[in-house]
PyMOL CGO cylinders between C-alpha atoms (Angstrom):
from pymol import cmd
from pymol.cgo import CYLINDER

trace = [
    CYLINDER, 2.04, -27.01, 17.00, -0.25, -29.43, 19.06, 0.3, 1, 1, 1, 1, 1, 1,
    CYLINDER, -0.25, -29.43, 19.06, 2.01, -29.17, 21.86, 0.3, 1, 1, 1, 1, 1, 1,
    CYLINDER, 2.01, -29.17, 21.86, 2.42, -25.54, 21.64, 0.3, 1, 1, 1, 1, 1, 1,
    CYLINDER, 2.42, -25.54, 21.64, -1.20, -24.97, 22.05, 0.3, 1, 1, 1, 1, 1, 1,
    CYLINDER, -1.20, -24.97, 22.05, -1.69, -27.69, 24.78, 0.3, 1, 1, 1, 1, 1, 1,
    CYLINDER, -1.69, -27.69, 24.78, 1.19, -26.04, 26.92, 0.3, 1, 1, 1, 1, 1, 1,
    CYLINDER, 1.19, -26.04, 26.92, -0.28, -22.61, 26.32, 0.3, 1, 1, 1, 1, 1, 1,
    CYLINDER, -0.28, -22.61, 26.32, -3.68, -23.82, 27.58, 0.3, 1, 1, 1, 1, 1, 1,
    CYLINDER, -3.68, -23.82, 27.58, -1.99, -24.98, 30.92, 0.3, 1, 1, 1, 1, 1, 1,
    CYLINDER, -1.99, -24.98, 30.92, -2.01, -21.14, 31.86, 0.3, 1, 1, 1, 1, 1, 1,
    CYLINDER, -2.01, -21.14, 31.86, -4.93, -20.15, 29.75, 0.3, 1, 1, 1, 1, 1, 1,
    CYLINDER, -4.93, -20.15, 29.75, -7.77, -22.52, 30.44, 0.3, 1, 1, 1, 1, 1, 1,
    CYLINDER, -7.77, -22.52, 30.44, -10.25, -21.03, 27.88, 0.3, 1, 1, 1, 1, 1, 1,
    CYLINDER, -10.25, -21.03, 27.88, -7.86, -20.94, 25.30, 0.3, 1, 1, 1, 1, 1, 1,
    CYLINDER, -7.86, -20.94, 25.30, -8.92, -24.28, 23.47, 0.3, 1, 1, 1, 1, 1, 1,
    CYLINDER, -8.92, -24.28, 23.47, -12.47, -22.39, 23.14, 0.3, 1, 1, 1, 1, 1, 1,
    CYLINDER, -12.47, -22.39, 23.14, -11.08, -19.41, 21.28, 0.3, 1, 1, 1, 1, 1, 1,
    CYLINDER, -11.08, -19.41, 21.28, -12.25, -19.33, 17.56, 0.3, 1, 1, 1, 1, 1, 1,
    CYLINDER, -12.25, -19.33, 17.56, -10.27, -18.64, 14.44, 0.3, 1, 1, 1, 1, 1, 1,
    CYLINDER, -10.27, -18.64, 14.44, -12.05, -17.53, 11.15, 0.3, 1, 1, 1, 1, 1, 1,
    CYLINDER, -12.05, -17.53, 11.15, -10.95, -19.53, 8.04, 0.3, 1, 1, 1, 1, 1, 1,
    CYLINDER, -10.95, -19.53, 8.04, -10.40, -17.03, 5.30, 0.3, 1, 1, 1, 1, 1, 1,
    CYLINDER, -10.40, -17.03, 5.30, -9.83, -17.18, 1.57, 0.3, 1, 1, 1, 1, 1, 1,
    CYLINDER, -9.83, -17.18, 1.57, -6.61, -15.62, 2.17, 0.3, 1, 1, 1, 1, 1, 1,
    CYLINDER, -6.61, -15.62, 2.17, -5.32, -18.65, 4.22, 0.3, 1, 1, 1, 1, 1, 1,
    CYLINDER, -5.32, -18.65, 4.22, -6.95, -21.11, 1.93, 0.3, 1, 1, 1, 1, 1, 1,
    CYLINDER, -6.95, -21.11, 1.93, -4.92, -19.53, -1.13, 0.3, 1, 1, 1, 1, 1, 1,
    CYLINDER, -4.92, -19.53, -1.13, -1.68, -20.09, 0.86, 0.3, 1, 1, 1, 1, 1, 1,
    CYLINDER, -1.68, -20.09, 0.86, -1.80, -23.86, 0.45, 0.3, 1, 1, 1, 1, 1, 1,
    CYLINDER, -1.80, -23.86, 0.45, -2.10, -26.25, -2.52, 0.3, 1, 1, 1, 1, 1, 1,
    CYLINDER, -2.10, -26.25, -2.52, -2.81, -29.89, -1.89, 0.3, 1, 1, 1, 1, 1, 1,
    CYLINDER, -2.81, -29.89, -1.89, -0.28, -32.42, -3.50, 0.3, 1, 1, 1, 1, 1, 1,
    CYLINDER, -0.28, -32.42, -3.50, -1.84, -34.16, -6.52, 0.3, 1, 1, 1, 1, 1, 1,
    CYLINDER, -1.84, -34.16, -6.52, -5.16, -32.39, -5.50, 0.3, 1, 1, 1, 1, 1, 1,
    CYLINDER, -5.16, -32.39, -5.50, -5.67, -34.79, -2.89, 0.3, 1, 1, 1, 1, 1, 1,
    CYLINDER, -5.67, -34.79, -2.89, -7.59, -33.15, 0.01, 0.3, 1, 1, 1, 1, 1, 1,
    CYLINDER, -7.59, -33.15, 0.01, -8.77, -34.16, 3.48, 0.3, 1, 1, 1, 1, 1, 1,
    CYLINDER, -8.77, -34.16, 3.48, -12.23, -35.86, 3.61, 0.3, 1, 1, 1, 1, 1, 1,
    CYLINDER, -12.23, -35.86, 3.61, -13.29, -33.03, 5.78, 0.3, 1, 1, 1, 1, 1, 1,
    CYLINDER, -13.29, -33.03, 5.78, -12.09, -29.65, 4.55, 0.3, 1, 1, 1, 1, 1, 1,
    CYLINDER, -12.09, -29.65, 4.55, -12.60, -26.12, 6.21, 0.3, 1, 1, 1, 1, 1, 1,
    CYLINDER, -12.60, -26.12, 6.21, -15.35, -23.72, 4.92, 0.3, 1, 1, 1, 1, 1, 1,
    CYLINDER, -15.35, -23.72, 4.92, -14.05, -20.16, 3.91, 0.3, 1, 1, 1, 1, 1, 1,
    CYLINDER, -14.05, -20.16, 3.91, -15.88, -17.58, 6.44, 0.3, 1, 1, 1, 1, 1, 1,
    CYLINDER, -15.88, -17.58, 6.44, -16.67, -20.13, 8.97, 0.3, 1, 1, 1, 1, 1, 1,
    CYLINDER, -16.67, -20.13, 8.97, -15.04, -20.09, 12.73, 0.3, 1, 1, 1, 1, 1, 1,
    CYLINDER, -15.04, -20.09, 12.73, -13.62, -22.81, 14.26, 0.3, 1, 1, 1, 1, 1, 1,
    CYLINDER, -13.62, -22.81, 14.26, -12.51, -23.34, 17.81, 0.3, 1, 1, 1, 1, 1, 1,
    CYLINDER, -12.51, -23.34, 17.81, -8.80, -24.39, 18.41, 0.3, 1, 1, 1, 1, 1, 1,
    CYLINDER, -8.80, -24.39, 18.41, -9.85, -27.48, 20.10, 0.3, 1, 1, 1, 1, 1, 1,
    CYLINDER, -9.85, -27.48, 20.10, -11.74, -28.53, 16.74, 0.3, 1, 1, 1, 1, 1, 1,
    CYLINDER, -11.74, -28.53, 16.74, -8.81, -27.30, 14.48, 0.3, 1, 1, 1, 1, 1, 1,
    CYLINDER, -8.81, -27.30, 14.48, -6.23, -29.32, 16.56, 0.3, 1, 1, 1, 1, 1, 1,
    CYLINDER, -6.23, -29.32, 16.56, -8.33, -32.38, 16.07, 0.3, 1, 1, 1, 1, 1, 1,
    CYLINDER, -8.33, -32.38, 16.07, -8.73, -32.01, 12.35, 0.3, 1, 1, 1, 1, 1, 1,
    CYLINDER, -8.73, -32.01, 12.35, -5.13, -31.03, 11.98, 0.3, 1, 1, 1, 1, 1, 1,
    CYLINDER, -5.13, -31.03, 11.98, -4.17, -34.79, 13.58, 0.3, 1, 1, 1, 1, 1, 1,
    CYLINDER, -4.17, -34.79, 13.58, -7.34, -36.71, 12.15, 0.3, 1, 1, 1, 1, 1, 1,
    CYLINDER, -7.34, -36.71, 12.15, -7.25, -35.28, 8.67, 0.3, 1, 1, 1, 1, 1, 1,
    CYLINDER, -7.25, -35.28, 8.67, -3.90, -33.98, 8.01, 0.3, 1, 1, 1, 1, 1, 1,
    CYLINDER, -3.90, -33.98, 8.01, -5.11, -30.77, 6.83, 0.3, 1, 1, 1, 1, 1, 1,
    CYLINDER, -5.11, -30.77, 6.83, -2.71, -28.22, 5.73, 0.3, 1, 1, 1, 1, 1, 1,
    CYLINDER, -2.71, -28.22, 5.73, -5.22, -25.60, 5.82, 0.3, 1, 1, 1, 1, 1, 1,
    CYLINDER, -5.22, -25.60, 5.82, -5.65, -26.17, 9.41, 0.3, 1, 1, 1, 1, 1, 1,
    CYLINDER, -5.65, -26.17, 9.41, -1.99, -26.22, 9.91, 0.3, 1, 1, 1, 1, 1, 1,
    CYLINDER, -1.99, -26.22, 9.91, -1.60, -22.85, 8.23, 0.3, 1, 1, 1, 1, 1, 1,
    CYLINDER, -1.60, -22.85, 8.23, -4.62, -21.35, 10.29, 0.3, 1, 1, 1, 1, 1, 1,
    CYLINDER, -4.62, -21.35, 10.29, -3.07, -22.56, 13.72, 0.3, 1, 1, 1, 1, 1, 1,
    CYLINDER, -3.07, -22.56, 13.72, 0.41, -21.57, 12.72, 0.3, 1, 1, 1, 1, 1, 1,
    CYLINDER, 0.41, -21.57, 12.72, -0.66, -17.90, 12.05, 0.3, 1, 1, 1, 1, 1, 1,
    CYLINDER, -0.66, -17.90, 12.05, -2.24, -17.62, 15.40, 0.3, 1, 1, 1, 1, 1, 1,
    CYLINDER, -2.24, -17.62, 15.40, -0.04, -19.52, 17.78, 0.3, 1, 1, 1, 1, 1, 1,
    CYLINDER, -0.04, -19.52, 17.78, 2.33, -18.31, 20.62, 0.3, 1, 1, 1, 1, 1, 1,
    CYLINDER, 2.33, -18.31, 20.62, 5.72, -18.37, 18.77, 0.3, 1, 1, 1, 1, 1, 1,
    CYLINDER, 5.72, -18.37, 18.77, 7.65, -17.98, 21.93, 0.3, 1, 1, 1, 1, 1, 1,
    CYLINDER, 7.65, -17.98, 21.93, 6.29, -21.06, 23.42, 0.3, 1, 1, 1, 1, 1, 1,
    CYLINDER, 6.29, -21.06, 23.42, 6.73, -22.98, 20.20, 0.3, 1, 1, 1, 1, 1, 1,
    CYLINDER, 6.73, -22.98, 20.20, 10.39, -21.91, 19.90, 0.3, 1, 1, 1, 1, 1, 1,
    CYLINDER, 10.39, -21.91, 19.90, 10.92, -22.59, 23.64, 0.3, 1, 1, 1, 1, 1, 1,
    CYLINDER, 10.92, -22.59, 23.64, 9.54, -26.17, 23.02, 0.3, 1, 1, 1, 1, 1, 1,
    CYLINDER, 9.54, -26.17, 23.02, 11.46, -26.86, 19.78, 0.3, 1, 1, 1, 1, 1, 1,
    CYLINDER, 11.46, -26.86, 19.78, 14.78, -25.79, 21.51, 0.3, 1, 1, 1, 1, 1, 1,
    CYLINDER, 14.78, -25.79, 21.51, 14.22, -28.05, 24.63, 0.3, 1, 1, 1, 1, 1, 1,
]
cmd.load_cgo(trace, "trace")
């Protein structure tokens, strides 16, 4: 996913500043294994930039972040990268 967003940002320079809102619906899609949560979790109702979310996904291995990014990413770019 990281590569997908960075690849898309090559042609859309403002992409990483775009914000996504973390919703209760997205939160409910994930259950943390053994109730182990990242040290910093997303707050329902708050908006986060793609740049911040990508950092959180890598640094904190946050499944909520992954879900939020996955729902909003360009699937065509992802599939092209995966295929290549």
